[in-house]
C-alpha positions as CSV (number, residue, x, y, z in Angstrom):
1,X,-2.2,-13.0,19.1
2,X,-1.0,-14.6,16.2
3,X,2.6,-13.6,14.9
4,X,2.6,-10.7,12.4
5,X,2.4,-11.5,8.9
6,X,5.4,-8.7,8.1
7,X,8.1,-7.7,10.4
8,X,11.3,-5.6,10.2
9,X,13.9,-5.9,12.4
10,X,16.5,-3.3,12.4
11,X,16.4,-2.7,8.9
12,X,18.8,-0.1,7.3
13,X,18.8,1.1,3.7
14,X,21.4,3.2,1.7
15,X,20.7,4.5,-1.7
16,X,23.9,5.4,-2.9
17,X,25.8,7.5,-0.5
18,X,22.4,8.3,1.4
19,X,21.6,6.5,4.6
20,X,17.6,6.6,4.4
21,X,16.5,4.0,6.9
22,X,18.3,3.9,10.3
23,X,17.1,0.7,11.9
24,X,13.5,0.4,11.2
25,X,11.5,-2.0,13.6
26,X,8.1,-2.5,12.4
27,X,5.2,-5.0,12.9
28,X,2.1,-5.6,10.3
29,X,-0.5,-7.5,12.0
30,X,-2.0,-10.0,9.9
31,X,-5.4,-9.2,8.3
32,X,-5.3,-5.7,9.4
33,X,-4.5,-2.3,7.7
34,X,-1.5,-0.7,9.1
35,X,-1.2,2.8,8.3
36,X,2.6,4.2,7.8
37,X,2.6,7.9,8.5
38,X,5.3,10.6,8.9
39,X,6.4,14.0,7.6
40,X,7.8,14.1,4.1
41,X,11.2,12.7,3.7
42,X,10.9,10.5,6.7
43,X,11.3,7.3,4.9
44,X,8.2,5.9,4.3
45,X,8.2,5.0,0.5
46,X,11.8,3.8,0.9
47,X,10.4,1.6,3.6
48,X,8.0,0.1,1.1
49,X,10.5,0.0,-1.7
50,X,13.1,-2.2,0.7
51,X,10.0,-4.3,1.7
52,X,9.4,-5.1,-2.0
53,X,12.9,-5.6,-2.9
54,X,13.5,-2.8,-5.3
55,X,15.8,-1.2,-2.8
56,X,18.0,-3.8,-0.6
57,X,18.4,-3.4,3.1
58,X,22.1,-2.9,4.0
59,X,21.3,-4.7,7.6
60,X,18.5,-6.0,9.4
61,X,15.9,-8.4,8.5
62,X,12.8,-8.5,6.8
63,X,10.2,-11.5,7.8
64,X,7.1,-12.4,5.8
65,X,4.7,-15.0,6.9
66,X,7.7,-16.2,9.3
67,X,10.3,-16.4,6.4
68,X,13.3,-14.4,6.1
69,X,12.8,-12.5,3.0
70,X,15.7,-10.2,3.0
71,X,17.3,-9.6,0.0
72,X,14.8,-11.5,-2.2
73,X,14.4,-10.6,-5.6
74,X,11.1,-8.5,-6.3
75,X,9.7,-11.1,-8.6
76,X,10.1,-13.7,-6.0
77,X,8.0,-11.8,-3.3
78,X,5.6,-11.0,-5.9
79,X,5.2,-14.7,-6.6
80,X,5.1,-15.3,-2.5
81,X,1.9,-13.2,-2.2
82,X,2.9,-9.5,-1.7
83,X,1.5,-6.9,-4.2
84,X,2.8,-3.3,-4.6
85,X,1.1,0.0,-5.7
86,X,3.9,2.7,-5.9
87,X,3.3,6.1,-5.5
88,X,3.5,6.8,-9.4
89,X,0.9,3.9,-9.8
90,X,3.2,2.0,-12.2
91,X,0.4,1.1,-14.9
92,X,1.3,0.7,-18.8
93,X,0.0,4.0,-20.3
94,X,0.4,2.7,-23.6
95,X,-2.0,-0.5,-23.1
96,X,-5.9,-0.6,-22.4
97,X,-7.0,-1.1,-19.0
98,X,-8.0,-4.6,-20.0
99,X,-4.3,-5.5,-21.2
100,X,-3.1,-4.0,-17.9
101,X,-5.2,-6.2,-15.9
102,X,-4.2,-9.2,-18.0
103,X,-0.6,-8.5,-17.2
104,X,-1.4,-8.1,-13.4
105,X,-3.3,-11.7,-13.5
106,X,-0.1,-13.9,-13.7
107,X,-2.6,-17.3,-14.4
108,X,-4.3,-15.5,-17.5
109,X,-3.0,-14.8,-20.9
110,X,-6.0,-12.9,-22.0
111,X,-9.1,-11.4,-20.7
112,X,-11.2,-14.4,-20.9
113,X,-9.0,-16.2,-18.5
114,X,-9.2,-13.9,-15.7
115,X,-11.3,-15.4,-12.7
116,X,-14.7,-13.9,-13.7
117,X,-16.3,-13.5,-10.0
118,X,-13.0,-11.8,-9.0
119,X,-13.0,-9.4,-11.9
120,X,-16.9,-8.8,-11.3
121,X,-15.9,-8.1,-7.6
122,X,-13.4,-5.6,-8.8
123,X,-15.9,-3.9,-11.1
124,X,-18.2,-3.4,-8.2
125,X,-15.4,-1.6,-6.1
126,X,-14.4,0.4,-9.0
127,X,-17.3,0.7,-11.9
128,X,-14.5,2.9,-13.9
129,X,-12.5,-0.3,-14.6
130,X,-15.5,-1.8,-16.3
131,X,-16.5,1.4,-18.2
132,X,-13.1,1.9,-19.7
133,X,-12.3,-1.4,-19.9
134,X,-11.0,-0.9,-23.6
135,X,-9.8,2.4,-23.3
136,X,-6.0,3.3,-23.1
137,X,-4.8,3.5,-19.6
138,X,-2.8,6.7,-20.4
139,X,-6.2,8.5,-21.1
140,X,-7.8,8.0,-17.9
141,X,-7.9,10.5,-15.1
142,X,-5.5,10.3,-12.2
143,X,-8.6,8.9,-10.0
144,X,-9.0,6.3,-12.7
145,X,-5.5,5.4,-12.9
146,X,-5.2,5.2,-9.1
147,X,-8.3,2.7,-9.4
148,X,-6.5,0.6,-12.0
149,X,-3.3,0.5,-10.1
150,X,-5.2,-0.7,-7.0
151,X,-7.5,-3.1,-9.2
152,X,-4.0,-4.6,-10.7
153,X,-3.0,-5.4,-7.2
154,X,-5.9,-7.1,-6.3
155,X,-6.9,-8.9,-9.4
156,X,-5.3,-12.2,-7.8
157,X,-5.7,-12.7,-4.2
158,X,-2.7,-11.6,-2.2
159,X,-1.6,-12.0,1.8
160,X,-0.2,-8.5,1.8
161,X,-0.7,-5.2,-0.4
162,X,1.9,-2.3,0.0
163,X,0.3,0.9,-1.3
164,X,2.0,4.3,-1.3
165,X,-0.3,7.3,-0.9
166,X,-3.5,6.3,-2.9
167,X,-5.2,9.4,-2.1
168,X,-2.7,11.9,-3.3
169,X,-4.2,14.2,-5.6
170,X,-7.5,13.0,-5.9
171,X,-10.8,14.8,-5.7
172,X,-12.8,14.1,-2.4
173,X,-15.4,12.1,-4.3
174,X,-12.8,9.4,-5.6
175,X,-10.9,9.6,-2.4
176,X,-14.5,8.5,-0.6
177,X,-14.6,5.7,-3.3
178,X,-11.2,4.8,-2.6
179,X,-12.1,4.4,1.3
180,X,-15.2,2.4,0.6
181,X,-13.1,0.0,-1.5
182,X,-10.3,-0.4,0.9
183,X,-13.0,-0.9,3.6
184,X,-14.5,-3.9,1.4
185,X,-11.1,-5.2,0.9
186,X,-10.2,-5.3,4.6
187,X,-13.3,-7.7,4.9
188,X,-11.5,-10.3,2.8
189,X,-8.7,-10.7,5.5
190,X,-6.1,-9.3,3.0
191,X,-3.2,-7.4,5.1
192,X,-2.7,-4.0,3.8
193,X,0.5,-1.6,4.8
194,X,-0.4,1.9,3.5
195,X,1.6,4.9,3.2
196,X,-0.8,8.3,3.4
197,X,-0.6,11.7,4.1
198,X,-4.3,12.4,4.0
199,X,-4.8,12.2,7.9
200,X,-8.6,11.7,7.6
201,X,-8.4,8.9,5.3
202,X,-6.0,7.4,7.9
203,X,-8.2,7.8,10.5
204,X,-11.1,6.2,8.7
205,X,-9.1,3.2,7.6
206,X,-6.4,2.3,9.6
207,X,-6.4,-0.6,12.5
208,X,-2.8,0.0,13.5
209,X,-0.5,2.7,13.0
210,X,3.3,3.4,12.7
211,X,4.8,6.8,12.5
212,X,8.2,7.5,10.8
213,X,10.7,10.1,11.5
214,X,14.2,10.6,10.2
215,X,14.2,6.9,8.9
216,X,12.9,4.8,11.9
217,X,9.7,4.2,13.7
218,X,9.2,6.6,16.6
219,X,5.5,5.5,17.5
220,X,3.3,2.5,16.7
221,X,0.0,1.5,18.2
222,X,-3.6,1.6,17.6
223,X,-5.0,4.3,15.1
224,X,-8.0,5.0,17.2
225,X,-5.7,5.9,20.1
226,X,-3.8,8.2,17.8
227,X,-7.0,9.6,16.3
228,X,-8.2,10.7,19.7
229,X,-4.9,12.2,20.6
230,X,-4.4,15.5,19.3
231,X,-1.3,16.3,21.4
232,X,0.3,13.1,20.2
233,X,-0.5,14.0,16.8
234,X,0.9,17.3,16.9
235,X,4.0,15.8,18.5
236,X,4.7,13.1,16.0
237,X,3.3,14.7,12.8
238,X,3.4,18.6,13.4
239,X,-0.4,18.9,12.7
240,X,-3.6,17.2,14.3
241,X,-6.0,15.2,12.5
242,X,-8.7,17.4,13.4
243,X,-7.4,20.0,11.3
244,X,-8.0,17.7,8.3
245,X,-11.8,16.8,8.8
C-alpha cells in the first residue's frame, strides 16, 4: 500500500471563539475518491477549508504528498497541486465562461493558450461549457455553474481536488451528468476528497469513506461496506442509503 496522498493528524480548528474541529484524523488514499459524509454541522466544510488554508489549524498536522503543509498559504497549496471547489462554487459571475477558465489556467493569459486537448476533454465531460463559452457565468443555471466550477478545478492537472457538495440543489439529470464526469475523472488517477449529502451519489462514486460527527472522524473504511450496512448508515448518519435510491 502506498502512503496516502493527504493525511490529517489530530487537526483542530477554531473560528473565532468556536472550536469546530476536535482532532480530525483522516487519510485520503492516492488515486481514489474519498467521500466525507456526516450530518449538517459536523465539520465537513471546515475540514476542506482547513486543508486548503482558508482557515488555519490551531493544532495538529496536515500532510500532503508526504510534506507538512500545515499553515501554508492557500496560493502555495494551489501551486503545489491542490484544487478546491467550494460549496458556493466560487465562479466570477461578471466574467464569461471563457474568462473564468482562463483565470483558472495559470499558464494561460488568453483562451488560445489553454491546453487544447485538455479543454476538449472538459467539453466532452460538460458540453454546456462549450455551448456557453462566451456567455456571462452569472447567467448560467445552477447546474451549469457547478459544471463550470468543476471545470475550473480540472483545467490543469491536479494531484488532489477538494469538492464541497457538488450535487446540492441540482436536478436529477444534472446529477447523473456529474456522476459520469467524476467517474471519468477518477480514471485519470486524480485523487478526490468530496463532501456530499446525496447518499446515492456517494454510493455510486466513493471508493473510501470517512464519516464526521461533532468535529471528528467517527468512522472510516470502504464505501461499499458502508453502502451495504443499513444499520451502520442509520447509526452514523441518522438514515440509510436505501431510503435515497
